[in-house]
C-alpha positions in Angstrom: 51.5 184.1 14.8 53.8 185.1 11.9 51.1 184.7 9.4 48.9 187.0 11.4 51.7 189.7 11.4 52.2 189.3 7.6 48.4 189.6 7.1 48.4 192.7 9.1 51.3 194.1 7.2 49.7 193.3 3.8 46.4 194.8 5.0 48.1 198.2 5.3 50.7 197.8 2.5 50.0 195.4 -0.4 53.3 196.3 -2.0 55.5 194.9 0.7 57.5 192.2 -1.1 59.1 190.9 2.1 55.6 190.2 3.6 54.6 188.2 0.5 57.9 186.3 0.6 57.4 185.4 4.3 53.8 184.3 3.6 55.2 182.1 0.9 57.8 180.6 3.3 55.1 179.9 5.8 52.9 178.1 3.2 56.0 176.2 2.0 56.6 174.9 5.5 53.0 173.7 5.6 53.6 172.0 2.3 50.9 174.1 0.6 53.0 174.6 -2.5 50.3 176.2 -4.7 49.7 178.8 -2.0 53.4 179.3 -1.6 53.8 179.8 -5.3 51.1 182.4 -5.3 52.8 184.4 -2.6 56.2 184.1 -4.1 54.7 185.2 -7.4 53.5 188.4 -5.8 56.9 189.0 -4.2 58.7 188.3 -7.5 56.5 190.7 -9.3 57.0 193.4 -6.7 60.8 193.1 -6.7 60.7 193.8 -10.5 61.7 190.2 -11.2 65.3 191.0 -10.2 65.7 189.1 -6.9 67.1 185.7 -7.9 66.4 184.2 -4.4 62.7 184.9 -4.7 62.6 183.7 -8.3 64.3 180.4 -7.2 61.7 179.9 -4.5 58.9 180.6 -7.0 60.3 178.2 -9.6 60.8 175.5 -6.9 57.3 175.8 -5.6 55.9 175.8 -9.1 57.8 172.5 -9.6 56.4 171.1 -6.4 52.9 172.1 -7.3 53.1 170.4 -10.7 53.1 173.6 -12.7 56.1 172.6 -14.8 55.8 175.1 -17.6 55.6 178.0 -15.1 58.6 176.5 -13.3 60.6 176.6 -16.5 59.6 180.2 -17.2 60.4 181.4 -13.7 63.8 179.5 -13.8 64.6 181.2 -17.1 63.7 184.5 -15.6 66.1 183.9 -12.8 68.9 182.9 -15.1 68.2 186.0 -17.2 68.5 188.2 -14.1 71.6 186.4 -12.8 73.2 183.8 -15.2 75.5 182.4 -12.5 72.8 181.7 -9.9 73.7 178.4 -8.3 71.7 175.2 -8.5 68.6 176.5 -10.3 69.6 174.8 -13.6 70.0 171.4 -11.9 67.3 171.7 -9.2 64.5 173.2 -11.1 65.1 173.6 -14.8 66.3 170.1 -15.7 63.7 168.4 -13.5 60.8 170.4 -15.0 62.0 169.7 -18.5 62.4 166.0 -17.7 58.8 166.0 -16.3 57.4 167.4 -19.5 59.0 164.7 -21.7 57.0 161.5 -22.2 
């Protein structure tokens, strides 16, 4: 039901960051992390890469989807926007870096 409403909203207004974010949340609940990351990426871009909550969700879903380098880049973007953002360093950045090491 909610995905239909978001699709209708995006049909009329592709620049609605909140609709992209809700689509990402729906995909994340369905454990479709790659799709969730795509939706969060659109929301992150539309917010001007300034909303740390969306950036955190993007980085987390990149990590879950196995896109470790993208997760590191997104986490660094969040830390650039808000250096004191809680948990992103431990939850995403350190795990992604550890996953890259042999």
